[in-house]
Every structure is written in C-alpha cells, then in structure tokens.
C-alpha positions in Angstrom: 133.5 75.5 70.1 130.0 75.4 69.5 130.5 78.3 67.1 133.0 76.6 64.8 130.7 73.5 64.8 127.8 75.3 64.1 129.6 78.0 61.6 131.0 74.2 60.1 127.7 72.6 59.6 126.2 75.9 57.9 129.0 76.2 55.6 128.3 71.9 54.4 124.6 73.6 53.6 125.4 76.1 51.5 128.1 74.5 50.0 125.5 71.7 49.2 123.6 74.1 46.8 126.0 73.4 44.0 126.2 69.8 44.5 122.5 68.8 45.8 119.5 69.5 44.2 117.2 66.6 44.9 113.9 67.2 45.7 112.6 64.4 47.1 111.9 64.0 50.7 111.1 61.4 53.4 107.8 62.0 55.3 108.3 61.9 59.0 105.1 60.2 61.0 104.8 61.3 64.1 104.0 57.4 65.4 107.1 56.0 64.7 110.4 56.1 63.1 110.9 57.1 59.4 112.2 54.6 57.4 116.0 54.9 55.6 115.5 52.7 52.3 119.1 53.7 51.0 122.5 55.2 51.8 121.2 59.1 50.8 118.5 58.3 53.4 120.6 57.0 55.8 123.1 60.2 55.1 120.2 62.5 54.5 119.0 61.8 58.5 122.8 62.2 59.9 123.4 64.9 58.6 120.2 66.1 60.1 120.7 65.0 63.4 123.3 66.4 63.4 122.5 69.6 62.7 119.9 70.1 65.2 122.0 68.6 67.8 124.9 71.8 67.5 121.6 73.9 67.3 120.3 72.8 70.5 123.4 73.0 72.4 124.3 76.2 71.0 121.0 77.1 73.1 119.5 79.7 70.6 115.9 78.5 69.5 115.9 79.2 65.9 112.4 80.0 64.0 112.3 76.0 62.7 110.3 77.2 59.5 112.5 79.3 58.7 115.3 77.0 59.2 113.8 74.5 57.1 113.0 77.4 54.4 117.0 78.0 54.6 117.3 75.0 54.1 115.4 74.1 51.2 116.4 77.1 49.6 119.8 76.3 49.6 119.7 73.0 48.0 117.2 74.0 45.1 119.5 77.0 44.9 116.8 79.0 45.4 117.2 83.0 46.1 118.4 83.4 49.7 117.1 85.7 52.5 120.5 86.9 52.9 123.7 87.4 50.6 126.6 84.8 51.5 128.1 87.9 53.5 125.7 88.5 55.3 125.1 84.8 56.2 128.5 84.3 57.4 129.1 87.8 59.6 125.8 86.9 61.1 128.1 83.7 62.0 131.0 85.5 62.8 129.0 87.2 65.9 127.2 83.7 66.4 128.8 84.2 70.1 127.2 87.3 70.5 123.8 86.1 69.7 124.3 82.6 71.5 124.7 84.6 75.1 122.4 87.7 74.2 119.9 84.3 73.9 121.0 82.4 76.8 120.2 85.8 78.8 117.1 86.4 77.5 115.9 82.7 78.2 117.8 82.9 81.9 115.8 86.2 82.9 112.6 84.9 81.5 112.5 81.8 83.5 114.1 84.1 86.3 111.2 85.9 86.3 108.4 83.2 85.8 109.9 81.8 89.4 109.9 85.1 91.0 106.5 85.5 90.4 105.5 81.5 91.3 107.3 81.5 94.3 106.0 85.1 95.5 102.2 83.1 95.1 103.3 80.0 97.2 104.9 81.9 99.6 101.8 84.4 99.9 99.5 81.8 99.2 101.5 79.6 102.6 101.8 82.4 105.2 97.9 83.1 104.5 97.4 79.8 105.5 99.8 79.4 108.0 100.4 82.6 110.5 103.3 80.8 112.0 105.5 80.9 109.2 107.8 84.0 109.0 110.1 85.1 106.4 113.7 85.9 107.7 115.6 89.0 106.9 117.8 87.0 104.5 114.0 86.0 102.0 113.6 82.6 102.9 110.8 81.3 105.7 110.6 79.1 108.2 108.4 77.8 111.2 109.8 77.0 114.7 107.6 73.6 115.7 110.0 73.8 118.4 111.8 75.9 120.4 115.3 74.1 121.8 116.8 75.2 125.2 120.3 75.5 124.0 122.9 78.0 122.5 122.4 79.2 119.7 124.5 77.5 116.3 127.0 80.0 114.6 129.1 79.7 111.9 132.5 77.5 112.6 130.6 75.5 114.9 130.1 71.5 114.4 126.4 70.6 114.1 124.5 67.4 114.1 121.3 66.8 113.2 118.3 64.8 111.5 116.2 66.7 108.2 113.8 65.6 105.2 113.5 67.2 102.4 111.0 67.8 100.2 109.3 69.8 97.4 106.4 71.8 97.4 104.7 69.0 96.2 105.3 66.6 99.2 107.4 64.5 96.8 110.7 63.8 99.5 114.0 64.1 97.7 116.1 62.9 100.8 116.2 62.2 104.6 117.8 60.9 107.5 115.2 59.5 109.2 115.2 56.0 108.8 117.7 56.1 106.2 121.3 56.7 107.8 122.7 58.5 110.9 122.2 62.3 111.7 124.4 65.2 109.5 127.3 66.1 111.6 128.9 69.3 109.6 130.5 72.6 110.2 128.3 75.7 109.5 130.1 77.4 106.8 131.3 74.8 105.1 129.9 73.5 101.4 126.0 73.3 102.2 123.0 74.1 100.7 123.1 77.9 101.3 119.9 78.5 102.8 120.2 75.5 105.2 123.4 77.4 106.5 122.0 80.2 107.3 118.4 78.5 108.5 120.9 76.5 111.1 122.1 80.0 112.2 118.7 80.8 113.4 118.5 77.5 115.3 119.4 76.9 118.9 120.7 73.0 120.2 116.7 71.0 120.5 115.1 73.2 118.2 113.0 71.4 115.7 112.3 74.7 112.4 111.1 73.8 108.7 112.1 76.1 106.7 110.7 77.0 102.9 113.4 77.8 100.8 113.3 79.9 97.4 115.2 78.5 94.4 117.9 80.6 94.7 119.1 79.9 98.2 118.3 75.8 96.9 119.9 73.9 94.1 119.1 77.6 91.7 118.8 76.5 87.5 120.8 73.3 87.7 118.9 71.4 90.4 120.2 68.3 91.6 119.3 64.5 92.5 115.7 64.3 92.5 115.4 68.2 92.4 114.2 69.6 89.2 115.3 72.9 88.3 114.0 76.1 89.7 112.8 74.1 92.9 111.3 75.7 96.1 112.5 73.4 98.5 111.1 72.3 102.0 113.3 71.5 104.7 112.3 70.3 108.7 115.5 70.1 110.4 116.0 68.7 114.2 119.3 70.0 115.8 120.9 67.5 118.2 124.0 69.3 119.7 126.4 72.2 118.5 130.0 71.8 119.5 133.1 73.9 118.8 135.3 73.0 115.8 138.6 71.7 116.7 141.3 72.6 114.8 
C-alpha cells in the first residue's frame, strides 16, 4: 500500500515535468505559516503535504536536499540523475528499500537503548549493592521478604504496585487509586512482571527494574515512551490456586 501510494506520487511528479515550468516559489518562514494567495498556491501546498506524508509513512528518511533537487529538476525539465527506467526500477523495489531502512533504524535504536540501559544498570548496582540481577536479565531489590509460599505460573495472586520511569515519573499505581490487582500469573501481563512475581513469596515487597525489552519495548504505552526502562514496586498480598 505504501509502495503504491509513493509510486503514484512520484509518477505524478515526473509527469508534471511536461506541463509545469513555474520557477516561482513560496518562501516558508520559520516563524509562521506561509500565505497561500492563489488556487495554485493552495494546490502546491496540498501536493507537498501529501508527498511528505507518504514519504514519512514509508519509514524511509530521505536526503532532503536531493529530494527537493529531484522535484525542481523534474518540474524544470532539467537533466535527471537517473533515467526514467532506473527511477521506476527503484520504485518497484521500494518494499525492499523500506524494509532495509526500517531494519537499520531499529538496529540503531536497539543499540542505543542497550548502551543506555547498560550504563543505567551499572550505575544503579554500583550505588545500591542490594540490587541484584536475575537470571532472566532484569534487576530487583528485596524490600521485605515474605514468609508465605512462592507464586507460580497458573496461580491467582493479589498485589499492589507502583510503576515509574527512571526519572521518577509515576506511570501507574494501585495505591490510593484502586483496589489491589487480582490476576492469574502467566495470563497476559507485562513479561517482566510475570517473571518478577514468580520470584516473590506471599507477603513480600520487591522493587523491580525492567529493561525495555521486558516492559513495553519499542511501542511504549500510555504515558510510557518507547524503549523505556521501568521500575515497579510490588507488594504481594495473597496467593491461591486457580479454580478451573
């Protein structure tokens, strides 16, 4: 769908070369909206908006100077850097280009996230020796160890919690907001929290530090930016068997 839309728009731009040679342009001021004085101005802005929206939706970050130069060269019937066949061959392979660009972007983002989180956890554990790393990759601190049984997958647990970002901003909590949560361990829940609950005995209070891949990942959530490291303080009140 993205490829078809961008292909169509690029074709429209190339087609305009035979009929449009207007060298006048609107100067866009950085401190205000450009004034559209004529119908042509309005159409021009709408076309530019549509092209930009389509490119943005494709996930490809273009070289803007070359993008603008290609548009101007086409509209002015100047020599092209690519033949028409080469242009449409590139557009035919746009899906692969988008996929490769998206993959490279994600890889770069993940690399930056891992480096940032590694530095954060290194400083965290250096400043607080009570924080330990679990075998699954998240970190935790025992605030209070309970005397009851340890929770397991498939059991029903009742707990209070407070979730926050590393800057201290609270993203959600039961304390003072609503009743404690009752949930079956293993049912849909943030991956890190499922694993964290399985460490806890009834009556325990733990503080968990979840890397983004064990939290909400690249998508983020309400009040949670993408790739956020999350801190959860969990108080496990009760464990019982699930009655099928």
